[in-house]
N, C-alpha and C positions, 0 to 999 in steps of 0.2 A: 176434316180429318185432319188434313196437311198440317193446320193449323196449331190443332192440339199436339201431335208429334213434336211439332219444332219446340212449343211451350215446354215439354217433358225433356225433350233433349237440351234446351236450355237450361233448365235446374240441373240436370245430371253433368253438364260441363263445369259448370260452378262448383257442383262438390266435388270432381275430379282436380278442378286446380286447386283446393283449399286442401286435400286429404294428405299433401307431405307435409304442414307445418301445422294444422289442428289438430286437435283432439278429436274423438269420434261423436262426444255430444255437440258441438260444433259442426261438424258436419250433417249430423241428423237433425238438429234443430230448424236450421233456417228452409231443409226440404218441407217439413211440418207446416212450418210459418207460411212459406210460399203457396203451397197445395190449398190450404185453408183461406188464404186470402183470395186466391181465385177464384174458389168455390163460395165464398162469400158474399161475390157481388151478383150470383146468378139466382134466380128463384124459380119455381117453378117445378110441375112433375115431369113437364117433358125435357125440361135440361137434365134433370138428375138421372131418367132415362140414357140421354145423350154420354151424360157423364161415366153409366156403367160401360157403354160402349166402349165408349175412349180407354176405360182401364182396362178392358179385356184386350185392345186392340195394341195397347202401350205393353201390354205383358209379352203379348207377339213380337213385337218390334224391339225389346229389350232384349228376346232370346236371340234373335237374328241378328242384331247387333252386336254381341258377345264373341261372335267367330270373326268379328273382323279386327283386321289389324291396320287399317287406316286410322290416325289420330281424329280425333273430332274438334280440336281447337281450333281449325282453319272456320269451322262453321258457326264457333262461337257467337261472334260479332253479328252475325244475317239472325243467327237466331234470337239472341238478346235482344235485337231491334223487333222483331217480330212481337216477342214477348210483350216488348214495351209498349207496343200499340192495343195489344189484349188487354193490359192493367192499367193502362196511362188514367184511367179513373181513381184509382186506388193509390195513394201516395207512399206509404209504408213499403207495399212489396219492390216499389221500385227501387227502392235504397238499400235492400237486402244483399244483393251480390255487392255495392261498394264497403261494406260494411265486415262481410268476410274477408274483403282482399285487402282492408286493414288490419284488420284483427289477428294475423300473423305477426307483423311487428310489435304488436303489443305482448305477446306470448312468448316472443323469443328474448326479450329484454331480460337483461340479468337485473334481478333485484336490488344490486347495491349501484349499480352502472355509474346512476348520476351522480351518489356520493363520492363513489371511486374516481371519477372525472376529476373530481374538484380537488381531489387529492394528489391528484397525477400531475395535474397542469397547474397547481398553485404555485409552482414556480416560477409561472410566467409575471405574476403579481408585481407590485412594486416594493412588497417587504422585504427586508434584507432577513435570511435565514441563518439562524444562530444553530452553531452544531456542538454536541456534547464533546467532552475530553474524550468519550470513548470512541470518537469518530474513526471509522477504518481508511479515513483519507485525511489525514493529519497535514497542516503546513500551508494550507490555503485558507487567505484570510476572506471570508465573505464577504465585508464590508468593500472590498475592493470592486465588485462584481457589480455593474451595473445590466439594467435591462435586455441592451443588446446582447449580451453574452448570454444570456439564458435560452434553453433548448424549447423551440415552439412544439406546438402539441404535434405538427407534421412530421417533424423531425422523431419523435419520439415513437407514433406509429410505425414509421419504417424500421425502428431498430427493433422495436417488438416483432415486426410482422418478416422483415427481410434480413434481420444481423442475427440476431439470436434465432436458437430453435431448437428440436428436439435432440438434435446430434451432438448439439454443444453445451448449451445453458438454456432450459426452457422456464422460461418466467412465469411468476407466481403473483408476485407483485411488485410494485414500484412506488418510488414515493422522492419528491423532489430535493436535492441534494447539492447545495452549494452552489446554485445556478444550474448544475445539471441533473442527472437523474440517476438515481441506485437502485439495482435491479435485484431483486431476492427471487430467488427459484433452485433449481436442481441443475448440479454441474455433472455433466456428461464426458464420459472418459478422461483421457489424461487431462490437467488443466492445463499444461504447456500447450499440448496440441488444438485444446479447443479454443485455448487465447488466442493463437495464430489464426485459426479460422473465423472467429469474430473480427479480430483486427483487420483481416484481410478483406471482408465483406462490409464493414463500416467504412474500409478506404475505399474500395468500387465506389458505395453509394455517397460519402461524403468529402473523400480527398483526407486531409489532413487537419481538417477543421476543428475536430474532436478528438479526445484522448480516452483511452478506455482502459481500466486499471480492473484486475481480478485479483479480489483480495480475501481477508478472513472479517466476518463480522464480529464483532468484541464480544457484544450482547448476547451472543448463541455459538461462535465459533463456527457459522456455517458459511459457506461461499457466497461472496456479492461481487456483482459487476457494476461500474459506477463509470459512467459516460461524462465529462466535463468538458465546456469549451477550452480549447488549447491554447486561447489568448487569457483565461483565466490561471494559467499555470506561469506565465511570464515573471521572472525575478524581479522584486521590486529595484527602482533606479536609486542612489546613495548620492548625495549631495558633494561626499568627499569620494574621488578615483579610487577602485581598489587597490590599485600599484601604488598610488602614494601613502596611503593608511596601513598595506602589507610593509612597506619601506621602513616607515616610521618606527612601526612595532619589531624590525628587523634590526634595526640600528639600534634601540634600547636593548632588545635582547642578547646583542651581540656587546655592548659595555657590561653588562650583568655577567656574562661569560666570563670576561675577561676580571669583571672585580670578584667575584667567585674564586678566581685563582691566585689573589694576590691577598693574604689574609691580614696583613697589614693595614689596608686602607677600607676593610669590612668594619672595622669599630668607628672608622670616621668618613662617610661617603665623601663629604666636601673636599674632603683633603688629596682626594684623586686627582681634580681639576688643577691641582698646585703641584702634584708629584706625577706627571703624566708617564716619566720615565719608569716608574712602578710598574705601570700599565704594561709594562713590555715583558715583566716577568710571567704574567698572565697569560702570554700568547700560546705558547706550545697547550697549555690545559683548555685554553678557550678553543683551538682548533682541533684538539683531539674530541672533544665534547661537540662541537660544531659537527665536524666529520660524521661522526654516529647518527645525530639528526638528520644532515643531509641525505646520508643512506637510506635512511628510514623512508623521509619525503620521496626519493627517487623511486624508490619501491613501489610507494604509490601511482606516482606517474607512469612508469614503464607499464604497468600493469591495468593502468586506467586508459593510456594509449591504444593497447592491444584491445580492449572491451569497448571500445569506443564511447568512453565515459569522459565527459569533461570537467576537468578542476578548474577551481578558480586559484588564485595567487594565495601561497598559503602565509598564514600570520603567524609568526614566530611570538610567545608568548613570553615577557621575562620573569625571572625570577631571583629574589637576592638570595633563596637558599642552596639551589643546584643551579644557578645560571639561567636557564631556562625551562618551560613546563610543556617544550615540544610546540608543534605549529596545530593551527587551527585550520583546516583546508576544505573549501566549499565545495560540493558537488552541484555543479549547473544545470545538469540536465536529469531526466529520471532514468535509475537504473531499471535493466529490464525483468532481473530476476534475483532471488536471494544466493544462487550462487554465485553471481556476480559481486553481488557486494561484499560475500566473503572471499573471493577470491582478492578484492582492492582492499577490504579491511586488514587481511591478515599479511597482505606482500609488506607493506610496511614496517610491523612489528619485526618479522623474520629476518628481512635484511637488517634492522638495527640490533637484534639480538645476535645475529651471526657475527657482524662488525666489532660489537662490544665484546662477546665472548673472544675473539679471536685476540684483540688489544689487551683483554684483560690476562689471558695468559700469557701472553708475550711479555707482558709487566713483571709477572711471578718469575717466568725463566729468566728475564736479563736483568743484569745489577744495574744501579743509577750510574748515570755517567759519571757524575761528580763524587761517587762512592759514598754519598751520604744520604741523598734521596728525600724523602718524606719518613719523618719518625712518628708513628702513631701508636695507640696501644691496641695490643691484640684483643679488647673486649671489643672494638670497633664493627669486627667480622660479624659479631651477634645480629647485627641489624640487617642481614639478609640472609634467607638461608641457603639460595643459593651461590651467593659471593663467600659467606662462611664456610659450607660443604666442600665447595672446590679448594680454599685455602687450607682447610683442614686434610683434606687426601692429599694435596701436594705437599705442603709444607711441614705436616705431621706433627711431633714434637715441638717443632719450634713455636707452634702458638702457645702460648700461655696465659690465661688472664692475669690481670694484674702487672704486665710485664708490656714493655715497648718491643716494637718492631720497627726496621729499618726497610721502606718501600721504596720499588721505583715507582714514580711519580703516575707513570701509565697507567698502574693499578687504581688508583684515585679517580684518572679522565676517566677512563673506560668504565669504570663503578656508576660514575655519574650518569654515563650514556644509557647503561643497563638501566637504573632507576628511572630513567625519562621515559623508557619504551615501557619498561614494566609498569608506571604507572596508567600511561597511556593504552595500555591493553586490559584496566581493569573492565571488567564487563557493567558497564555504567554510560546510560545516556547515549551521545553520539561520539563518545571515544571509540578508538578501533575497537577495543574490546566489548564493547556495547553492539557495536554492530554486528560482530561476530556471533555474539548471543544471538542477535535477533536472525541472523541468516540461519542458525543453526537450528534453534527451537522456538522462533515465531516471536511476533511483535508482544503477546500477554506475557511469556516467561521474562525476555528482555526487560520489558516492564518492572516485573517483581525482581529481579536482578538488581537493576539500578537502584531500587527503594532498600536494597539490603547493602549494597556497595555503600551509599552513602552513609546509611546507617551505621556498619561498621569504621568508616572514613572518619565519622564522627567523633566516634570513641576514640578513636586513636589519634584524634585532633586533641585529646584533653594531656597528651605525650609527645606529641611531635606537631612543630609550628608546620612541618611539610604539609603532613596529612593535613591540618587545618588549613592551607591555602588550597591544595586541590578541592577539601569538599566547597570552599567557596567558587571556585573555577567553574566544577562539576555544576554546581546548582544554579548559576547563574549563565553561563555561557555553552553549557553543552549538557545539560538534562534531557535534551530531545522534545519533542518526539524526532524518530528518524522518518524522514520525508520518505512517501510511498514510494513502492516499486510498481512496476506496470504489472508484474505477475506476483504475487507474493505466496501462493500455495503447495507449488512444488519446492519440494525440499533438495538441497545440495547434494552431491554424488559425494560419498562416504570418504572418499580419498582427501578432499577438499573440508570434510566434517574435520578431519584426524588433523589436518594441519590445523585447524581453528581451534581446536582443543589444545593444540602443542603450544599453541600462543596464550592462550588462557592459564594452560599450567606452569610456562614459564614466567608469566606475570604474577604470579601466585607465590612461585618460589623466590623471586626479586622480594616481593613485599613483605613477606613475612619473615618473623626474625629467626636466626639460627639458635634454638631452644639448649642446645646440649653443650656443658662447659669446657671450655680448653683446656688441656693439660701437656705440660712439656717440657724442655729446656728454659735456657736463658735468653737474654736478648741478643739478637744478631740481626745482620744485614741479611736482606734475601735477596738472592741472586743466584739461580739453580744452574 
């Protein structure tokens, strides 16, 4: 009798272990099979009578044990051992508990786990992953990555299990991405706070080994998180030192600034080397324009230092038409957020526009020192809505189409500085205006504005050689894409958005022509 109770207890113990992970059909079926197997090897009437008595005693035993609180798991091994002795002649019954214990592993597996794992960790193979032009993380060349820079499976498991979470970014899927991993999911809470939480957890687990980006997927405009090895973001080394290349460009730009202010040499460029004294005549104009450009760059530098942004050496681009196209300055580290980029991009034009406007107004109020100044046709003020509007407001009837006017040369020099600032503030590519547009409206809108700006400049190039060279410069050197920010989802504060819009508006006023006719008095010298 004790053996029979132990056998029943063993079967019940197996069922209780599997009840948490198996379905009801799986729980019931093994009991039937085990019971029938035990009875199958016993024959005779006496044996059946004993079974009936045992069955009644089992029912009594079950009713008694239902009121006990002591777990049966401690006795399972002994019971199973005795049961194994009783049924040692029958092979199948002894394998039933093993099959039950292994069954939950199969039941709990997700249908697509094997395929998903292949997709998730395929970044570890030797194939180089190409990224489409709509990549949310532009600027990283996947061909530079080797296998040592790719995230191992263990790292990805820690990222999913310990770094991301329900309170920050709930991951729903992932895919290999330029040596790292792109996580898709649902962003929880404010993007800036969630980013800081994820960043802190990642640093606690990996230190500074990896870099986190919280971006917008251009395919569906939903948030994505990208984790890449920090080594993959290191800038390329160049054969020529940066300072040497920047110095060479600066000398050429300084020469073109001199040349622009000496009209006698513009028709014959080579004659400048035989008439170096004439270049002295262009010194004041070159210095004024260079001052406006320098203040522009100084604005960038001061804000960058305040925000912890590292800038490279500025490359001043020479221009035969206006002296210089301004400077191209490389950002050497990753900008934290859109508001920081907006501050950085707007600081230069605001400083340049401010100084340019002050010098322009001084030129209108102060008469030329030699009493003659620069004689120009009044229609020249039609080339800029801002300049033409201010001139019309201050000079009144003095401006008249078809007549000449004598100006302080400071007006022309300051105007050149305003024009350079205005063109640099066009919302296109990596120009200051392009960065401002990206910071305010996001990457997708900024890309569309870049296309529209290049198209408009292309049409203007049919009538202006300055516009033609700007199209070439933007298309080959500044069309982008803008390097990714650490967190691109949070929009800037309204006050900084207002400053950015002011810069874009000033750029529009400088570059658009003044459409209204000038009517007024006779030729005269200006100096109020």
